[in-house]
C-alpha positions as a LaTeX table, in Angstrom:
\begin{tabular}{lrrr}
\hline
Residue & $x$ (\AA) & $y$ (\AA) & $z$ (\AA) \\
\hline
Ser1 & 12.59 & $-18.70$ & $-17.43$ \\
Val2 & 11.78 & $-18.36$ & $-13.74$ \\
Gln3 & 8.76 & $-16.56$ & $-12.32$ \\
Leu4 & 9.92 & $-14.21$ & $-9.57$ \\
Gly5 & 7.90 & $-12.73$ & $-6.76$ \\
Tyr6 & 8.74 & $-9.33$ & $-5.35$ \\
Gly7 & 11.46 & $-9.20$ & $-2.74$ \\
Lys8 & 14.56 & $-11.24$ & $-2.07$ \\
Gln9 & 15.08 & $-14.35$ & $-4.22$ \\
Leu10 & 17.64 & $-17.13$ & $-4.22$ \\
Ile11 & 17.68 & $-18.85$ & $-7.59$ \\
Glu12 & 19.30 & $-22.24$ & $-8.08$ \\
Ile13 & 20.50 & $-23.02$ & $-11.59$ \\
Thr14 & 21.64 & $-26.54$ & $-12.42$ \\
Val15 & 23.43 & $-27.18$ & $-15.69$ \\
Gln16 & 25.05 & $-30.21$ & $-17.22$ \\
Thr17 & 28.35 & $-29.90$ & $-19.05$ \\
Glu18 & 29.20 & $-31.68$ & $-22.28$ \\
Asn19 & 31.02 & $-34.36$ & $-20.29$ \\
Phe20 & 27.88 & $-34.92$ & $-18.14$ \\
Gln21 & 29.07 & $-33.16$ & $-15.01$ \\
Lys22 & 26.44 & $-31.30$ & $-13.02$ \\
Val23 & 27.21 & $-27.74$ & $-11.98$ \\
Val24 & 24.97 & $-25.82$ & $-9.61$ \\
Tyr25 & 24.95 & $-22.02$ & $-9.57$ \\
Tyr26 & 23.15 & $-19.80$ & $-7.12$ \\
Ala27 & 22.05 & $-16.29$ & $-7.92$ \\
Arg28 & 20.80 & $-13.76$ & $-5.39$ \\
Leu29 & 18.27 & $-11.36$ & $-6.81$ \\
Ile30 & 16.07 & $-8.60$ & $-5.51$ \\
Cys31 & 12.94 & $-8.12$ & $-7.56$ \\
Met32 & 11.68 & $-4.61$ & $-6.87$ \\
Lys33 & 8.17 & $-3.44$ & $-7.68$ \\
Arg34 & 8.51 & $-0.63$ & $-10.20$ \\
Phe35 & 6.01 & 1.91 & $-11.49$ \\
Asp36 & 6.75 & 3.41 & $-14.89$ \\
Asp37 & 4.73 & 6.53 & $-14.12$ \\
Ile38 & 7.00 & 7.61 & $-11.26$ \\
Pro39 & 9.70 & 9.82 & $-12.78$ \\
Lys40 & 13.24 & 8.50 & $-12.43$ \\
Thr41 & 14.21 & 11.87 & $-10.94$ \\
Ala42 & 11.50 & 11.82 & $-8.23$ \\
Lys43 & 13.22 & 11.88 & $-4.85$ \\
Tyr44 & 10.51 & 9.59 & $-3.42$ \\
Arg45 & 10.82 & 6.91 & $-6.15$ \\
Arg46 & 13.11 & 4.52 & $-4.25$ \\
Asp47 & 11.04 & 4.76 & $-1.05$ \\
Ile48 & 7.83 & 3.93 & $-2.92$ \\
Glu49 & 9.51 & 1.02 & $-4.70$ \\
Phe50 & 10.66 & $-0.41$ & $-1.35$ \\
Leu51 & 7.24 & 0.19 & 0.20 \\
Ala52 & 5.52 & $-1.55$ & $-2.72$ \\
Thr53 & 8.00 & $-4.45$ & $-2.68$ \\
Leu54 & 7.36 & $-4.92$ & 1.04 \\
Gly55 & 3.58 & $-4.78$ & 0.47 \\
Tyr56 & 2.79 & $-1.48$ & 2.20 \\
Val57 & 1.52 & 0.36 & $-0.88$ \\
Phe58 & 0.01 & $-0.76$ & $-4.15$ \\
Gly59 & $-0.45$ & 0.54 & $-7.64$ \\
Lys60 & $-3.73$ & 0.67 & $-9.46$ \\
Ser61 & $-5.15$ & $-2.24$ & $-11.48$ \\
Asp62 & $-3.35$ & $-0.97$ & $-14.61$ \\
Gly63 & 0.05 & $-1.32$ & $-12.89$ \\
Lys64 & 0.63 & 2.41 & $-12.53$ \\
Phe65 & 1.00 & 4.31 & $-9.27$ \\
Tyr66 & $-0.36$ & 7.78 & $-10.18$ \\
Pro67 & 1.84 & 9.58 & $-7.63$ \\
Glu68 & 0.27 & 13.03 & $-8.11$ \\
Glu69 & $-3.36$ & 11.86 & $-7.84$ \\
Val70 & $-5.26$ & 13.33 & $-4.89$ \\
Met71 & $-6.63$ & 10.67 & $-2.56$ \\
Thr72 & $-10.27$ & 10.53 & $-1.53$ \\
Arg73 & $-12.01$ & 9.22 & 1.57 \\
Arg74 & $-12.66$ & 5.99 & $-0.35$ \\
Asp75 & $-8.98$ & 5.65 & $-1.35$ \\
Val76 & $-7.58$ & 6.27 & 2.13 \\
Ser77 & $-10.18$ & 4.04 & 3.83 \\
Leu78 & $-9.52$ & 1.17 & 1.42 \\
Ala79 & $-5.74$ & 1.49 & 1.77 \\
Ile80 & $-5.93$ & 1.37 & 5.56 \\
Ala81 & $-8.45$ & $-1.49$ & 5.49 \\
Lys82 & $-6.05$ & $-3.42$ & 3.24 \\
Gln83 & $-3.18$ & $-2.89$ & 5.66 \\
Lys84 & $-5.34$ & $-4.02$ & 8.56 \\
Lys85 & $-6.58$ & $-6.99$ & 6.50 \\
Leu86 & $-10.21$ & $-6.09$ & 7.21 \\
Lys87 & $-12.80$ & $-8.49$ & 5.86 \\
Pro88 & $-15.74$ & $-6.90$ & 4.00 \\
Lys89 & $-18.86$ & $-6.63$ & 6.09 \\
Ser90 & $-21.86$ & $-8.60$ & 4.88 \\
Leu91 & $-24.54$ & $-6.09$ & 3.95 \\
Glu92 & $-28.31$ & $-6.35$ & 3.69 \\
Tyr93 & $-28.79$ & $-2.72$ & 2.69 \\
Ala94 & $-26.72$ & 0.23 & 1.44 \\
Pro95 & $-24.37$ & 1.35 & 4.23 \\
Phe96 & $-24.65$ & 5.05 & 3.30 \\
Leu97 & $-26.96$ & 7.22 & 1.24 \\
Asp98 & $-24.19$ & 7.82 & $-1.31$ \\
Ile99 & $-22.81$ & 4.25 & $-1.49$ \\
Glu100 & $-25.05$ & 1.65 & $-3.06$ \\
Ile101 & $-25.15$ & $-1.92$ & $-1.76$ \\
Asn102 & $-23.82$ & $-3.15$ & $-5.12$ \\
Asp103 & $-20.76$ & $-0.86$ & $-4.92$ \\
Pro104 & $-17.76$ & $-3.24$ & $-4.94$ \\
Asp105 & $-16.21$ & $-1.39$ & $-1.98$ \\
Ala106 & $-19.39$ & $-1.08$ & 0.14 \\
Gly107 & $-18.59$ & $-3.99$ & 2.48 \\
Val108 & $-15.01$ & $-2.90$ & 3.10 \\
Leu109 & $-16.02$ & 0.73 & 3.67 \\
Ala110 & $-18.71$ & $-0.37$ & 6.13 \\
Ala111 & $-16.09$ & $-2.51$ & 7.93 \\
Ala112 & $-13.70$ & 0.48 & 8.02 \\
Val113 & $-16.40$ & 2.58 & 9.67 \\
Glu114 & $-17.17$ & $-0.21$ & 12.14 \\
Glu115 & $-13.44$ & $-0.44$ & 13.00 \\
Gly116 & $-13.27$ & 3.32 & 13.62 \\
Ile117 & $-10.83$ & 3.96 & 10.77 \\
Val118 & $-13.18$ & 6.53 & 9.28 \\
Ile119 & $-16.59$ & 7.88 & 10.23 \\
Gly120 & $-19.69$ & 8.62 & 8.21 \\
Phe121 & $-21.40$ & 11.97 & 8.29 \\
Ala122 & $-24.47$ & 12.86 & 10.37 \\
Asp123 & $-26.57$ & 13.22 & 7.21 \\
Gly124 & $-26.08$ & 9.50 & 6.45 \\
Thr125 & $-23.48$ & 9.99 & 3.73 \\
Phe126 & $-19.90$ & 8.78 & 3.43 \\
Arg127 & $-18.74$ & 11.27 & 0.77 \\
Pro128 & $-16.39$ & 8.76 & $-0.88$ \\
Asp129 & $-15.05$ & 11.21 & $-3.47$ \\
Glu130 & $-14.19$ & 13.97 & $-1.00$ \\
Pro131 & $-10.43$ & 14.71 & $-0.89$ \\
Val132 & $-8.60$ & 13.92 & 2.36 \\
Ser133 & $-6.10$ & 16.35 & 3.84 \\
Ile134 & $-2.53$ & 15.34 & 4.66 \\
Ala135 & $-3.25$ & 15.88 & 8.37 \\
Asp136 & $-6.43$ & 13.77 & 8.31 \\
Ala137 & $-4.76$ & 10.90 & 6.40 \\
Phe138 & $-1.89$ & 10.87 & 8.89 \\
Lys139 & $-4.32$ & 10.91 & 11.80 \\
Met140 & $-6.35$ & 8.04 & 10.28 \\
Leu141 & $-3.22$ & 5.91 & 9.79 \\
Asn142 & $-1.98$ & 6.64 & 13.28 \\
Asn143 & $-5.35$ & 6.10 & 14.99 \\
Ala144 & $-5.87$ & 2.83 & 13.12 \\
Gly145 & $-2.52$ & 1.59 & 14.44 \\
Val146 & $-1.11$ & 1.14 & 10.94 \\
Ile147 & 1.74 & 3.57 & 11.65 \\
Asp148 & 3.22 & 4.57 & 14.97 \\
Ser149 & 4.33 & 8.17 & 15.11 \\
Glu150 & 4.46 & 10.91 & 17.68 \\
Glu151 & 4.83 & 13.51 & 14.94 \\
Leu152 & 2.22 & 16.24 & 14.62 \\
Val153 & 1.00 & 16.89 & 11.08 \\
Val154 & $-1.22$ & 19.94 & 10.52 \\
Asp155 & $-1.10$ & 20.34 & 6.72 \\
Lys156 & $-4.68$ & 20.73 & 5.46 \\
Ser157 & $-3.87$ & 20.50 & 1.74 \\
Pro158 & $-5.21$ & 17.42 & $-0.11$ \\
Ile159 & $-2.93$ & 14.40 & 0.12 \\
Lys160 & $-1.43$ & 12.93 & $-3.02$ \\
Arg161 & $-0.76$ & 9.20 & $-3.46$ \\
Tyr162 & 3.01 & 9.57 & $-3.14$ \\
Gln163 & 2.64 & 11.56 & 0.11 \\
Phe164 & 0.27 & 8.97 & 1.54 \\
Ala165 & 2.69 & 6.19 & 0.57 \\
Leu166 & 5.59 & 7.89 & 2.34 \\
Phe167 & 3.67 & 7.83 & 5.63 \\
Phe168 & 4.18 & 4.06 & 5.64 \\
Lys169 & 7.84 & 4.72 & 6.39 \\
Glu170 & 6.51 & 5.40 & 9.90 \\
Val171 & 5.59 & 1.71 & 10.29 \\
Arg172 & 7.49 & 0.25 & 13.19 \\
Arg173 & 10.50 & $-1.74$ & 11.95 \\
Tyr174 & 10.17 & $-0.46$ & 8.35 \\
Asp175 & 13.89 & 0.38 & 8.27 \\
Gln176 & 14.74 & $-3.10$ & 9.57 \\
Arg177 & 12.62 & $-4.70$ & 6.83 \\
Val178 & 14.36 & $-2.64$ & 4.14 \\
Gln179 & 17.73 & $-3.60$ & 5.62 \\
Tyr180 & 16.69 & $-7.28$ & 5.61 \\
Leu181 & 15.68 & $-6.97$ & 1.98 \\
Met182 & 19.10 & $-5.53$ & 1.11 \\
Asp183 & 21.28 & $-7.81$ & 3.29 \\
Trp184 & 22.18 & $-11.38$ & 2.32 \\
Glu185 & 23.94 & $-12.31$ & 5.55 \\
\hline
\end{tabular}
């Protein structure tokens, strides 16, 4: 068996025949990241699989994507920080009144605030569990330089994970990267 990573793979298989001749075969494979909780009929399924394979979006620790789950300020901030490869900030005290210093995300959230990805509130809170609107998530991605779009999004309904993922199609050269993944020439 061969351990495959996600994306394009070229596998070399060498076999020996009964008369001791060596034969080498090459197989071209694409190993796509799949999520079993995205319905096969969902029109966004293929896009999310490509985005996950290319490393733009990620499932949860249990391997599921939870496409209908509403995203919070914590979720959106962490996703953008991951794309920007932000290092967690070293903390000597709790960064916000509602995020303890021992919170596993405290350093990354503090770095996200420092980078201007998200802001805290005047009362000293972060409100990590507050839902984020579609418009605000789009604005955060665009302002952080993760996506590059001139589109105007004004939808104030809470953003779901699949909707947030689809914004990554706005990443410059996304279409070229998908084409590269599909082409073998």
